[in-house]
C-alpha positions as a Markdown table, in Angstrom:
| # | Residue | x | y | z |
|---|---|---|---|---|
| 1 | Met | 36.3 | -17.0 | -13.0 |
| 2 | Ala | 32.5 | -16.4 | -13.6 |
| 3 | Asp | 30.8 | -18.2 | -16.3 |
| 4 | Ser | 29.4 | -15.4 | -18.6 |
| 5 | Ala | 27.1 | -17.8 | -20.4 |
| 6 | Asn | 24.9 | -18.1 | -17.3 |
| 7 | Gln | 24.7 | -14.4 | -16.6 |
| 8 | Thr | 21.6 | -12.6 | -17.9 |
| 9 | Val | 21.6 | -9.1 | -19.2 |
| 10 | Pro | 18.5 | -7.1 | -18.5 |
| 11 | Thr | 16.6 | -6.2 | -21.7 |
| 12 | Arg | 15.9 | -2.6 | -22.4 |
| 13 | Arg | 12.5 | -1.6 | -23.6 |
| 14 | Val | 11.9 | 0.9 | -26.3 |
| 15 | Leu | 9.9 | 3.8 | -24.8 |
| 16 | Arg | 6.8 | 4.4 | -26.9 |
| 17 | Gly | 5.2 | 7.7 | -26.4 |
| 18 | Arg | 5.9 | 10.1 | -23.5 |
| 19 | Pro | 6.6 | 8.6 | -20.1 |
| 20 | Tyr | 4.0 | 8.8 | -17.3 |
| 21 | Ser | 4.9 | 9.5 | -13.7 |
| 22 | Ile | 3.4 | 6.9 | -11.3 |
| 23 | Ser | 1.2 | 9.6 | -9.7 |
| 24 | Glu | 0.0 | 10.8 | -13.1 |
| 25 | Phe | -0.9 | 7.3 | -14.1 |
| 26 | Ala | -2.6 | 6.5 | -10.8 |
| 27 | Arg | -4.6 | 9.7 | -11.0 |
| 28 | Lys | -5.6 | 9.3 | -14.6 |
| 29 | Tyr | -7.0 | 5.8 | -14.0 |
| 30 | Arg | -8.1 | 6.2 | -10.4 |
| 31 | Leu | -5.7 | 3.5 | -9.2 |
| 32 | Asp | -4.3 | 3.3 | -5.7 |
| 33 | Glu | -0.6 | 4.1 | -5.5 |
| 34 | Lys | 0.4 | 0.4 | -4.8 |
| 35 | Glu | -1.4 | -0.9 | -8.0 |
| 36 | Ala | -0.2 | 1.9 | -10.1 |
| 37 | Lys | 3.4 | 1.2 | -9.0 |
| 38 | Arg | 3.0 | -2.5 | -9.7 |
| 39 | Leu | 1.8 | -1.9 | -13.2 |
| 40 | Tyr | 4.4 | 0.8 | -13.8 |
| 41 | Glu | 7.2 | -1.5 | -12.8 |
| 42 | Lys | 5.9 | -4.4 | -14.8 |
| 43 | Phe | 5.1 | -2.6 | -18.1 |
| 44 | Gly | 7.4 | 0.5 | -17.9 |
| 45 | Pro | 6.7 | 4.2 | -18.0 |
| 46 | Ser | 5.5 | 4.4 | -21.6 |
| 47 | Ala | 2.1 | 6.3 | -21.7 |
| 48 | Thr | 1.3 | 4.4 | -24.9 |
| 49 | Glu | 1.9 | 1.0 | -23.4 |
| 50 | Leu | 0.0 | 1.8 | -20.1 |
| 51 | Asp | -2.9 | 3.4 | -22.0 |
| 52 | Leu | -3.2 | 0.2 | -24.1 |
| 53 | Leu | -3.0 | -2.0 | -21.0 |
| 54 | Met | -5.8 | 0.0 | -19.3 |
| 55 | Ala | -7.9 | -0.1 | -22.5 |
| 56 | Ala | -7.6 | -3.9 | -22.6 |
| 57 | Lys | -8.7 | -3.9 | -18.9 |
| 58 | Arg | -11.6 | -1.6 | -20.0 |
| 59 | Lys | -10.7 | 1.1 | -17.5 |
| 60 | Pro | -11.4 | 4.5 | -19.2 |
| 61 | Pro | -9.3 | 7.5 | -18.2 |
| 62 | Thr | -11.0 | 10.1 | -16.1 |
| 63 | Leu | -11.2 | 13.8 | -17.0 |
| 64 | Pro | -8.7 | 16.0 | -15.1 |
| 65 | Leu | -10.3 | 18.0 | -12.3 |
| 66 | Asp | -7.8 | 20.8 | -12.9 |
| 67 | Phe | -8.3 | 22.0 | -16.5 |
| 68 | Glu | -5.1 | 24.0 | -16.5 |
| 69 | Ala | -2.9 | 20.8 | -16.2 |
């Protein structure tokens, strides 16, 4: 019988703001796909959280090239 006291349950994060896609996040902050995926997996998909992270790293967002997006 498994000892349930030693099993960890993954914690769920509350999503603050709308979710980013990895490609949208990478494009907005001019990150390569590998770095964007690493940060996305570590901090979650929350646009609010990722924007705060990038502000702390002093990486300003870029203007979209396609103004219809």
